[in-house]
N, CA, C and O atoms as CSV, one atom per row, in Angstrom:
chain,resi,resn,atom,element,x,y,z
A,1,GLN,N,N,1.324,-52.501,-63.587
A,1,GLN,CA,C,0.890,-51.110,-63.440
A,1,GLN,C,C,-0.094,-50.981,-62.283
A,1,GLN,O,O,0.074,-50.135,-61.404
A,2,LEU,N,N,-1.090,-51.803,-62.290
A,2,LEU,CA,C,-2.114,-51.792,-61.230
A,2,LEU,C,C,-1.472,-52.075,-59.866
A,2,LEU,O,O,-1.836,-51.500,-58.841
A,3,GLN,N,N,-0.518,-52.972,-59.910
A,3,GLN,CA,C,0.187,-53.347,-58.680
A,3,GLN,C,C,0.959,-52.128,-58.159
A,3,GLN,O,O,0.979,-51.886,-56.952
A,4,ASN,N,N,1.589,-51.367,-59.045
A,4,ASN,CA,C,2.344,-50.148,-58.650
A,4,ASN,C,C,1.384,-49.123,-58.066
A,4,ASN,O,O,1.664,-48.518,-57.031
A,5,GLU,N,N,0.283,-48.937,-58.716
A,5,GLU,CA,C,-0.704,-47.983,-58.218
A,5,GLU,C,C,-1.224,-48.379,-56.853
A,5,GLU,O,O,-1.423,-47.553,-55.962
A,6,LYS,N,N,-1.437,-49.693,-56.725
A,6,LYS,CA,C,-1.914,-50.228,-55.454
A,6,LYS,C,C,-0.886,-49.963,-54.357
A,6,LYS,O,O,-1.214,-49.528,-53.252
A,7,GLN,N,N,0.393,-50.248,-54.714
A,7,GLN,CA,C,1.488,-50.064,-53.758
A,7,GLN,C,C,1.634,-48.580,-53.387
A,7,GLN,O,O,1.851,-48.237,-52.225
A,8,ASN,N,N,1.507,-47.697,-54.417
A,8,ASN,CA,C,1.587,-46.241,-54.168
A,8,ASN,C,C,0.431,-45.804,-53.258
A,8,ASN,O,O,0.624,-44.997,-52.348
A,9,ALA,N,N,-0.753,-46.333,-53.505
A,9,ALA,CA,C,-1.915,-45.990,-52.704
A,9,ALA,C,C,-1.680,-46.419,-51.276
A,9,ALA,O,O,-1.990,-45.672,-50.348
A,10,ILE,N,N,-1.132,-47.623,-51.077
A,10,ILE,CA,C,-0.870,-48.126,-49.722
A,10,ILE,C,C,0.143,-47.232,-49.029
A,10,ILE,O,O,-0.018,-46.886,-47.858
A,11,GLU,N,N,1.200,-46.858,-49.765
A,11,GLU,CA,C,2.237,-45.972,-49.198
A,11,GLU,C,C,1.645,-44.624,-48.846
A,11,GLU,O,O,1.944,-44.052,-47.798
A,12,ASN,N,N,0.791,-44.118,-49.746
A,12,ASN,CA,C,0.131,-42.845,-49.486
A,12,ASN,C,C,-0.741,-42.915,-48.228
A,12,ASN,O,O,-0.756,-41.999,-47.406
A,13,ILE,N,N,-1.470,-44.037,-48.105
A,13,ILE,CA,C,-2.328,-44.230,-46.928
A,13,ILE,C,C,-1.443,-44.333,-45.676
A,13,ILE,O,O,-1.787,-43.766,-44.639
A,14,GLN,N,N,-0.326,-45.038,-45.754
A,14,GLN,CA,C,0.570,-45.159,-44.626
A,14,GLN,C,C,1.164,-43.775,-44.267
A,14,GLN,O,O,1.266,-43.412,-43.096
A,15,ASN,N,N,1.544,-43.033,-45.295
A,15,ASN,CA,C,2.083,-41.687,-45.036
A,15,ASN,C,C,1.039,-40.790,-44.422
A,15,ASN,O,O,1.318,-40.024,-43.499
A,16,LEU,N,N,-0.192,-40.895,-44.956
A,16,LEU,CA,C,-1.282,-40.091,-44.394
A,16,LEU,C,C,-1.569,-40.523,-42.958
A,16,LEU,O,O,-1.802,-39.670,-42.100
A,17,SER,N,N,-1.560,-41.801,-42.682
A,17,SER,CA,C,-1.775,-42.300,-41.324
A,17,SER,C,C,-0.689,-41.793,-40.387
A,17,SER,O,O,-0.980,-41.408,-39.254
A,18,ALA,N,N,0.542,-41.788,-40.840
A,18,ALA,CA,C,1.651,-41.296,-40.032
A,18,ALA,C,C,1.461,-39.798,-39.771
A,18,ALA,O,O,1.676,-39.309,-38.661
A,19,MET,N,N,1.049,-39.077,-40.837
A,19,MET,CA,C,0.826,-37.630,-40.693
A,19,MET,C,C,-0.306,-37.353,-39.726
A,19,MET,O,O,-0.218,-36.440,-38.905
A,20,VAL,N,N,-1.407,-38.165,-39.823
A,20,VAL,CA,C,-2.548,-38.002,-38.907
A,20,VAL,C,C,-2.104,-38.283,-37.475
A,20,VAL,O,O,-2.484,-37.562,-36.553
A,21,ALA,N,N,-1.297,-39.336,-37.287
A,21,ALA,CA,C,-0.816,-39.681,-35.950
A,21,ALA,C,C,0.054,-38.547,-35.400
A,21,ALA,O,O,-0.052,-38.188,-34.227
A,22,MET,N,N,0.917,-37.986,-36.262
A,22,MET,CA,C,1.777,-36.891,-35.851
A,22,MET,C,C,0.939,-35.649,-35.511
A,22,MET,O,O,1.206,-34.959,-34.528
A,23,LEU,N,N,-0.068,-35.380,-36.334
A,23,LEU,CA,C,-0.943,-34.242,-36.076
A,23,LEU,C,C,-1.731,-34.455,-34.783
A,23,LEU,O,O,-1.925,-33.520,-34.006
A,24,GLU,N,N,-2.180,-35.680,-34.560
A,24,GLU,CA,C,-2.900,-35.981,-33.298
A,24,GLU,C,C,-1.998,-35.773,-32.098
A,24,GLU,O,O,-2.446,-35.275,-31.066
A,25,GLU,N,N,-0.725,-36.150,-32.220
A,25,GLU,CA,C,0.228,-35.915,-31.125
A,25,GLU,C,C,0.420,-34.412,-30.890
A,25,GLU,O,O,0.441,-33.946,-29.750
A,26,ARG,N,N,0.560,-33.665,-31.993
A,26,ARG,CA,C,0.753,-32.220,-31.860
A,26,ARG,C,C,-0.490,-31.568,-31.266
A,26,ARG,O,O,-0.379,-30.661,-30.441
A,27,ILE,N,N,-1.681,-32.025,-31.683
A,27,ILE,CA,C,-2.932,-31.514,-31.118
A,27,ILE,C,C,-3.007,-31.825,-29.616
A,27,ILE,O,O,-3.390,-30.977,-28.811
A,28,SER,N,N,-2.641,-33.031,-29.269
A,28,SER,CA,C,-2.661,-33.457,-27.865
A,28,SER,C,C,-1.680,-32.601,-27.060
A,28,SER,O,O,-2.003,-32.145,-25.963
A,29,ALA,N,N,-0.488,-32.387,-27.608
A,29,ALA,CA,C,0.514,-31.552,-26.926
A,29,ALA,C,C,0.003,-30.124,-26.786
A,29,ALA,O,O,0.173,-29.507,-25.734
A,30,ALA,N,N,-0.622,-29.593,-27.838
A,30,ALA,CA,C,-1.156,-28.239,-27.793
A,30,ALA,C,C,-2.280,-28.130,-26.775
A,30,ALA,O,O,-2.377,-27.130,-26.063
A,31,GLU,N,N,-3.131,-29.151,-26.699
A,31,GLU,CA,C,-4.225,-29.147,-25.690
A,31,GLU,C,C,-3.654,-29.226,-24.299
A,31,GLU,O,O,-4.170,-28.598,-23.375
A,32,SER,N,N,-2.576,-30.004,-24.136
A,32,SER,CA,C,-1.906,-30.098,-22.817
A,32,SER,C,C,-1.325,-28.764,-22.421
A,32,SER,O,O,-1.470,-28.307,-21.287
A,33,ASP,N,N,-0.642,-28.127,-23.417
A,33,ASP,CA,C,-0.084,-26.787,-23.148
A,33,ASP,C,C,-1.200,-25.793,-22.810
A,33,ASP,O,O,-1.060,-24.989,-21.889
A,34,ARG,N,N,-2.309,-25.851,-23.558
A,34,ARG,CA,C,-3.431,-24.966,-23.299
A,34,ARG,C,C,-3.967,-25.178,-21.900
A,34,ARG,O,O,-4.240,-24.213,-21.186
A,35,ASP,N,N,-4.120,-26.441,-21.499
A,35,ASP,CA,C,-4.644,-26.719,-20.152
A,35,ASP,C,C,-3.658,-26.221,-19.065
A,35,ASP,O,O,-4.070,-25.685,-18.036
A,36,ARG,N,N,-2.388,-26.409,-19.315
A,36,ARG,CA,C,-1.355,-25.959,-18.371
A,36,ARG,C,C,-1.392,-24.425,-18.242
A,36,ARG,O,O,-1.371,-23.879,-17.139
A,37,VAL,N,N,-1.447,-23.758,-19.385
A,37,VAL,CA,C,-1.483,-22.297,-19.385
A,37,VAL,C,C,-2.774,-21.795,-18.732
A,37,VAL,O,O,-2.760,-20.803,-18.002
A,38,SER,N,N,-3.874,-22.476,-18.995
A,38,SER,CA,C,-5.151,-22.106,-18.412
A,38,SER,C,C,-5.080,-22.227,-16.881
A,38,SER,O,O,-5.573,-21.359,-16.161
A,39,LEU,N,N,-4.464,-23.307,-16.399
A,39,LEU,CA,C,-4.314,-23.503,-14.960
A,39,LEU,C,C,-3.416,-22.410,-14.368
A,39,LEU,O,O,-3.707,-21.880,-13.296
A,40,GLN,N,N,-2.324,-22.075,-15.070
A,40,GLN,CA,C,-1.439,-21.012,-14.590
A,40,GLN,C,C,-2.186,-19.685,-14.554
A,40,GLN,O,O,-2.036,-18.901,-13.617
A,41,LEU,N,N,-2.990,-19.441,-15.584
A,41,LEU,CA,C,-3.761,-18.195,-15.639
A,41,LEU,C,C,-4.754,-18.127,-14.472
A,41,LEU,O,O,-4.914,-17.080,-13.845
A,42,ASP,N,N,-5.413,-19.247,-14.192
A,42,ASP,CA,C,-6.324,-19.282,-13.040
A,42,ASP,C,C,-5.596,-18.993,-11.747
A,42,ASP,O,O,-6.095,-18.256,-10.897
A,43,GLN,N,N,-4.406,-19.576,-11.593
A,43,GLN,CA,C,-3.609,-19.359,-10.397
A,43,GLN,C,C,-3.179,-17.883,-10.313
A,43,GLN,O,O,-3.200,-17.287,-9.236
A,44,GLU,N,N,-2.795,-17.311,-11.440
A,44,GLU,CA,C,-2.404,-15.881,-11.462
A,44,GLU,C,C,-3.578,-14.983,-11.111
A,44,GLU,O,O,-3.430,-13.996,-10.390
A,45,ARG,N,N,-4.756,-15.342,-11.636
A,45,ARG,CA,C,-5.958,-14.562,-11.294
A,45,ARG,C,C,-6.235,-14.635,-9.813
A,45,ARG,O,O,-6.532,-13.624,-9.177
A,46,LEU,N,N,-6.137,-15.833,-9.261
A,46,LEU,CA,C,-6.383,-16.017,-7.810
A,46,LEU,C,C,-5.347,-15.243,-7.027
A,46,LEU,O,O,-5.676,-14.579,-6.044
A,47,SER,N,N,-4.101,-15.322,-7.451
A,47,SER,CA,C,-3.033,-14.571,-6.764
A,47,SER,C,C,-3.258,-13.068,-6.891
A,47,SER,O,O,-3.066,-12.327,-5.927
A,48,SER,N,N,-3.658,-12.621,-8.058
A,48,SER,CA,C,-3.939,-11.187,-8.267
A,48,SER,C,C,-5.093,-10.765,-7.405
A,48,SER,O,O,-5.053,-9.694,-6.800
A,49,SER,N,N,-6.099,-11.562,-7.335
A,49,SER,CA,C,-7.268,-11.228,-6.506
A,49,SER,C,C,-6.877,-11.113,-5.051
A,49,SER,O,O,-7.304,-10.194,-4.352
A,50,SER,N,N,-6.056,-12.055,-4.595
A,50,SER,CA,C,-5.563,-12.032,-3.214
A,50,SER,C,C,-4.710,-10.791,-2.980
A,50,SER,O,O,-4.816,-10.138,-1.942
A,51,LEU,N,N,-3.865,-10.476,-3.954
A,51,LEU,CA,C,-3.021,-9.285,-3.811
A,51,LEU,C,C,-3.837,-8.017,-3.777
A,51,LEU,O,O,-3.538,-7.100,-3.012
A,52,ILE,N,N,-4.884,-7.955,-4.614
A,52,ILE,CA,C,-5.763,-6.801,-4.614
A,52,ILE,C,C,-6.469,-6.666,-3.267
A,52,ILE,O,O,-6.609,-5.564,-2.737
A,53,ASP,N,N,-6.905,-7.787,-2.727
A,53,ASP,CA,C,-7.552,-7.774,-1.394
A,53,ASP,C,C,-6.564,-7.252,-0.342
A,53,ASP,O,O,-6.912,-6.427,0.503
A,54,ASP,N,N,-5.327,-7.752,-0.414
A,54,ASP,CA,C,-4.315,-7.338,0.552
A,54,ASP,C,C,-4.024,-5.843,0.423
A,54,ASP,O,O,-3.899,-5.144,1.429
A,55,LEU,N,N,-3.917,-5.358,-0.799
A,55,LEU,CA,C,-3.653,-3.930,-1.045
A,55,LEU,C,C,-4.800,-3.083,-0.587
A,55,LEU,O,O,-4.592,-2.000,-0.040
A,56,THR,N,N,-6.023,-3.556,-0.799
A,56,THR,CA,C,-7.205,-2.822,-0.349
A,56,THR,C,C,-7.211,-2.718,1.164
A,56,THR,O,O,-7.488,-1.645,1.700
A,57,LYS,N,N,-6.914,-3.806,1.870
A,57,LYS,CA,C,-6.850,-3.830,3.302
A,57,LYS,C,C,-5.743,-2.896,3.806
A,57,LYS,O,O,-5.930,-2.147,4.766
A,58,LEU,N,N,-4.588,-2.960,3.137
A,58,LEU,CA,C,-3.465,-2.112,3.516
A,58,LEU,C,C,-3.839,-0.642,3.340
A,58,LEU,O,O,-3.515,0.185,4.192
A,59,ASN,N,N,-4.515,-0.311,2.245
A,59,ASN,CA,C,-4.950,1.059,2.007
A,59,ASN,C,C,-5.910,1.508,3.090
A,59,ASN,O,O,-5.816,2.638,3.569
A,60,GLU,N,N,-6.840,0.636,3.485
A,60,GLU,CA,C,-7.768,0.963,4.553
A,60,GLU,C,C,-7.014,1.214,5.874
A,60,GLU,O,O,-7.321,2.149,6.613
A,61,ASP,N,N,-6.032,0.361,6.143
A,61,ASP,CA,C,-5.241,0.496,7.370
A,61,ASP,C,C,-4.452,1.817,7.345
A,61,ASP,O,O,-4.364,2.509,8.359
A,62,ILE,N,N,-3.884,2.158,6.186
A,62,ILE,CA,C,-3.123,3.406,6.060
A,62,ILE,C,C,-4.052,4.602,6.254
A,62,ILE,O,O,-3.703,5.572,6.926
A,63,THR,N,N,-5.228,4.518,5.661
A,63,THR,CA,C,-6.190,5.626,5.805
A,63,THR,C,C,-6.576,5.826,7.265
A,63,THR,O,O,-6.612,6.949,7.767
A,64,ALA,N,N,-6.864,4.705,7.940
A,64,ALA,CA,C,-7.235,4.783,9.368
A,64,ALA,C,C,-6.071,5.350,10.196
A,64,ALA,O,O,-6.267,6.211,11.053
A,65,ALA,N,N,-4.868,4.854,9.925
A,65,ALA,CA,C,-3.693,5.331,10.651
A,65,ALA,C,C,-3.467,6.822,10.389
A,65,ALA,O,O,-3.137,7.577,11.304
A,66,SER,N,N,-3.643,7.228,9.162
A,66,SER,CA,C,-3.478,8.640,8.808
A,66,SER,C,C,-4.482,9.511,9.532
A,66,SER,O,O,-4.138,10.575,10.046
A,67,LYS,N,N,-5.733,9.053,9.571
A,67,LYS,CA,C,-6.776,9.816,10.285
A,67,LYS,C,C,-6.442,9.902,11.782
A,67,LYS,O,O,-6.573,10.962,12.394
A,68,ALA,N,N,-6.014,8.787,12.355
A,68,ALA,CA,C,-5.626,8.784,13.777
A,68,ALA,C,C,-4.466,9.728,14.009
A,68,ALA,O,O,-4.450,10.454,15.004
A,69,LEU,N,N,-3.496,9.733,13.113
A,69,LEU,CA,C,-2.350,10.621,13.269
A,69,LEU,C,C,-2.786,12.082,13.173
A,69,LEU,O,O,-2.323,12.922,13.943
A,70,GLU,N,N,-3.671,12.381,12.234
A,70,GLU,CA,C,-4.177,13.754,12.105
A,70,GLU,C,C,-4.900,14.187,13.400
A,70,GLU,O,O,-4.742,15.318,13.861
A,71,GLU,N,N,-5.683,13.276,13.965
A,71,GLU,CA,C,-6.383,13.600,15.204
A,71,GLU,C,C,-5.383,13.822,16.338
A,71,GLU,O,O,-5.573,14.699,17.181
A,72,GLU,N,N,-4.329,13.029,16.348
A,72,GLU,CA,C,-3.295,13.179,17.379
A,72,GLU,C,C,-2.562,14.504,17.222
A,72,GLU,O,O,-2.250,15.175,18.205
A,73,ILE,N,N,-2.292,14.871,15.979
A,73,ILE,CA,C,-1.628,16.145,15.700
A,73,ILE,C,C,-2.484,17.327,16.194
A,73,ILE,O,O,-1.984,18.283,16.788
A,74,VAL,N,N,-3.788,17.217,15.921
A,74,VAL,CA,C,-4.703,18.277,16.360
A,74,VAL,C,C,-4.695,18.358,17.901
A,74,VAL,O,O,-4.658,19.444,18.479
A,75,THR,N,N,-4.732,17.190,18.541
A,75,THR,CA,C,-4.716,17.176,20.026
A,75,THR,C,C,-3.428,17.784,20.558
A,75,THR,O,O,-3.467,18.579,21.497
A,76,TYR,N,N,-2.279,17.424,19.972
A,76,TYR,CA,C,-1.025,18.015,20.430
A,76,TYR,C,C,-0.998,19.516,20.139
A,76,TYR,O,O,-0.492,20.288,20.954
A,77,ALA,N,N,-1.528,19.937,19.004
A,77,ALA,CA,C,-1.547,21.379,18.707
A,77,ALA,C,C,-2.386,22.109,19.738
A,77,ALA,O,O,-2.018,23.196,20.183
A,78,GLU,N,N,-3.510,21.522,20.121
A,78,GLU,CA,C,-4.347,22.139,21.154
A,78,GLU,C,C,-3.593,22.223,22.490
A,78,GLU,O,O,-3.648,23.241,23.180
A,79,LYS,N,N,-2.899,21.157,22.836
A,79,LYS,CA,C,-2.106,21.136,24.069
A,79,LYS,C,C,-1.004,22.207,24.025
A,79,LYS,O,O,-0.766,22.909,25.008
A,80,VAL,N,N,-0.349,22.315,22.888
A,80,VAL,CA,C,0.705,23.327,22.731
A,80,VAL,C,C,0.115,24.716,22.902
A,80,VAL,O,O,0.694,25.567,23.577
A,81,HIS,N,N,-1.044,24.941,22.286
A,81,HIS,CA,C,-1.682,26.239,22.414
A,81,HIS,C,C,-2.011,26.577,23.860
A,81,HIS,O,O,-1.776,27.694,24.322
A,82,ILE,N,N,-2.566,25.584,24.574
A,82,ILE,CA,C,-2.878,25.806,25.991
A,82,ILE,C,C,-1.615,26.103,26.798
A,82,ILE,O,O,-1.603,26.992,27.649
A,83,LEU,N,N,-0.542,25.337,26.516
A,83,LEU,CA,C,0.709,25.564,27.244
A,83,LEU,C,C,1.301,26.931,26.917
A,83,LEU,O,O,1.830,27.609,27.798
A,84,GLU,N,N,1.210,27.335,25.643
A,84,GLU,CA,C,1.718,28.678,25.288
A,84,GLU,C,C,0.912,29.772,26.000
A,84,GLU,O,O,1.483,30.756,26.472
A,85,ARG,N,N,-0.388,29.605,26.077
A,85,ARG,CA,C,-1.213,30.585,26.782
A,85,ARG,C,C,-0.859,30.632,28.263
A,85,ARG,O,O,-0.741,31.714,28.837
A,86,ARG,N,N,-0.686,29.454,28.893
A,86,ARG,CA,C,-0.285,29.418,30.298
A,86,ARG,C,C,1.074,30.082,30.514
A,86,ARG,O,O,1.288,30.793,31.496
A,87,LEU,N,N,1.991,29.831,29.568
A,87,LEU,CA,C,3.304,30.422,29.676
A,87,LEU,C,C,3.214,31.947,29.599
A,87,LEU,O,O,3.874,32.659,30.356
A,88,GLN,N,N,2.388,32.433,28.673
A,88,GLN,CA,C,2.197,33.896,28.591
A,88,GLN,C,C,1.633,34.452,29.872
A,88,GLN,O,O,2.072,35.497,30.350
A,89,GLU,N,N,0.652,33.753,30.437
A,89,GLU,CA,C,0.042,34.169,31.710
A,89,GLU,C,C,1.097,34.198,32.816
A,89,GLU,O,O,1.150,35.154,33.589
A,90,GLU,N,N,1.921,33.185,32.899
A,90,GLU,CA,C,2.968,33.125,33.902
A,90,GLU,C,C,3.992,34.241,33.690
A,90,GLU,O,O,4.442,34.876,34.644
A,91,GLU,N,N,4.349,34.467,32.434
A,91,GLU,CA,C,5.299,35.543,32.136
A,91,GLU,C,C,4.710,36.898,32.539
A,91,GLU,O,O,5.412,37.759,33.068
A,92,GLN,N,N,3.436,37.069,32.285
A,92,GLN,CA,C,2.774,38.335,32.686
A,92,GLN,C,C,2.774,38.474,34.195
A,92,GLN,O,O,2.995,39.570,34.711
A,93,LYS,N,N,2.526,37.367,34.929
A,93,LYS,CA,C,2.559,37.427,36.382
A,93,LYS,C,C,3.933,37.802,36.882
A,93,LYS,O,O,4.076,38.593,37.815
A,94,VAL,N,N,4.979,37.210,36.236
A,94,VAL,CA,C,6.343,37.532,36.636
A,94,VAL,C,C,6.638,39.000,36.399
A,94,VAL,O,O,7.246,39.663,37.239
A,95,ILE,N,N,6.203,39.511,35.244
A,95,ILE,CA,C,6.398,40.951,34.915
A,95,ILE,C,C,5.697,41.798,35.977
A,95,ILE,O,O,6.276,42.756,36.489
A,96,GLU,N,N,4.473,41.454,36.305
A,96,GLU,CA,C,3.707,42.220,37.298
A,96,GLU,C,C,4.363,42.155,38.659
A,96,GLU,O,O,4.472,43.178,39.336
A,97,ARG,N,N,4.810,40.965,39.086
A,97,ARG,CA,C,5.481,40.826,40.378
A,97,ARG,C,C,6.783,41.620,40.407
A,97,ARG,O,O,7.105,42.280,41.395
A,98,THR,N,N,7.519,41.543,39.312
A,98,THR,CA,C,8.754,42.308,39.233
A,98,THR,C,C,8.468,43.792,39.354
A,98,THR,O,O,9.149,44.520,40.076
A,99,GLN,N,N,7.437,44.227,38.625
A,99,GLN,CA,C,7.067,45.657,38.698
A,99,GLN,C,C,6.631,46.020,40.118
A,99,GLN,O,O,7.023,47.062,40.645
A,100,ASP,N,N,5.811,45.149,40.741
A,100,ASP,CA,C,5.403,45.406,42.140
A,100,ASP,C,C,6.624,45.462,43.055
A,100,ASP,O,O,6.718,46.346,43.906
A,101,ARG,N,N,7.532,44.551,42.892
A,101,ARG,CA,C,8.748,44.538,43.717
A,101,ARG,C,C,9.571,45.809,43.481
A,101,ARG,O,O,10.052,46.444,44.420
A,102,ASP,N,N,9.719,46.163,42.193
A,102,ASP,CA,C,10.461,47.382,41.876
A,102,ASP,C,C,9.805,48.619,42.503
A,102,ASP,O,O,10.484,49.499,43.033
A,103,ASN,N,N,8.470,48.663,42.429
A,103,ASN,CA,C,7.734,49.801,43.010
A,103,ASN,C,C,7.914,49.814,44.537
A,103,ASN,O,O,8.107,50.867,45.145
A,104,ALA,N,N,7.845,48.615,45.140
A,104,ALA,CA,C,8.017,48.533,46.593
A,104,ALA,C,C,9.418,48.974,47.000
A,104,ALA,O,O,9.600,49.692,47.983
A,105,CYS,N,N,10.405,48.527,46.221
A,105,CYS,CA,C,11.799,48.920,46.518
A,105,CYS,C,C,11.956,50.434,46.351
A,105,CYS,O,O,12.614,51.087,47.160
A,106,GLU,N,N,11.356,50.978,45.309
A,106,GLU,CA,C,11.440,52.400,45.074
A,106,GLU,C,C,10.768,53.170,46.221
A,106,GLU,O,O,11.272,54.204,46.659
A,107,ALA,N,N,9.647,52.667,46.694
A,107,ALA,CA,C,8.915,53.316,47.801
A,107,ALA,C,C,9.779,53.266,49.062
A,107,ALA,O,O,9.879,54.253,49.791
A,108,LEU,N,N,10.405,52.107,49.315
A,108,LEU,CA,C,11.283,51.986,50.488
A,108,LEU,C,C,12.471,52.958,50.403
A,108,LEU,O,O,12.860,53.595,51.382
A,109,ASP,N,N,13.017,53.037,49.205
A,109,ASP,CA,C,14.146,53.942,49.001
A,109,ASP,C,C,13.715,55.393,49.273
A,109,ASP,O,O,14.475,56.150,49.876
A,110,LYS,N,N,12.534,55.784,48.845
A,110,LYS,CA,C,12.027,57.147,49.070
A,110,LYS,C,C,11.815,57.356,50.569
A,110,LYS,O,O,12.118,58.418,51.111
A,111,GLU,N,N,11.292,56.330,51.220
A,111,GLU,CA,C,11.017,56.454,52.665
A,111,GLU,C,C,12.350,56.639,53.433
A,111,GLU,O,O,12.435,57.424,54.377
A,112,ARG,N,N,13.319,55.936,53.024
A,112,ARG,CA,C,14.628,56.039,53.729
A,112,ARG,C,C,15.230,57.436,53.496
A,112,ARG,O,O,15.880,57.992,54.382
A,113,LEU,N,N,15.014,57.978,52.328
A,113,LEU,CA,C,15.588,59.269,52.020
A,113,LEU,C,C,14.828,60.381,52.749
A,113,LEU,O,O,15.390,61.456,52.955
A,114,THR,N,N,13.629,60.169,53.128
A,114,THR,CA,C,12.876,61.242,53.791
A,114,THR,C,C,12.923,61.121,55.284
A,114,THR,O,O,12.341,61.945,55.989
């Protein structure tokens, strides 16, 4: 009887030792997975930070380009306004010259008739 109990106790100890070894392996594997995931997370954070920096720079560049474009549009609008005013002035001169010519022709025609 005592021998059986002793043998059972030894088997129980062996089973427990095997279970402890298996649990230690699982803990080690879990720690390895945790370390791997932690490293990936750090890399993702670094990548995200770099991406945020790139997006911030891109946004600054877009803002600057947009401002420059707005300034260029204003400059072109001013040039167009100046050209339109000059065109009106030239058209008015043409109208006045045409009127002067018509008046001169009319005066010549009157002179010839008299």
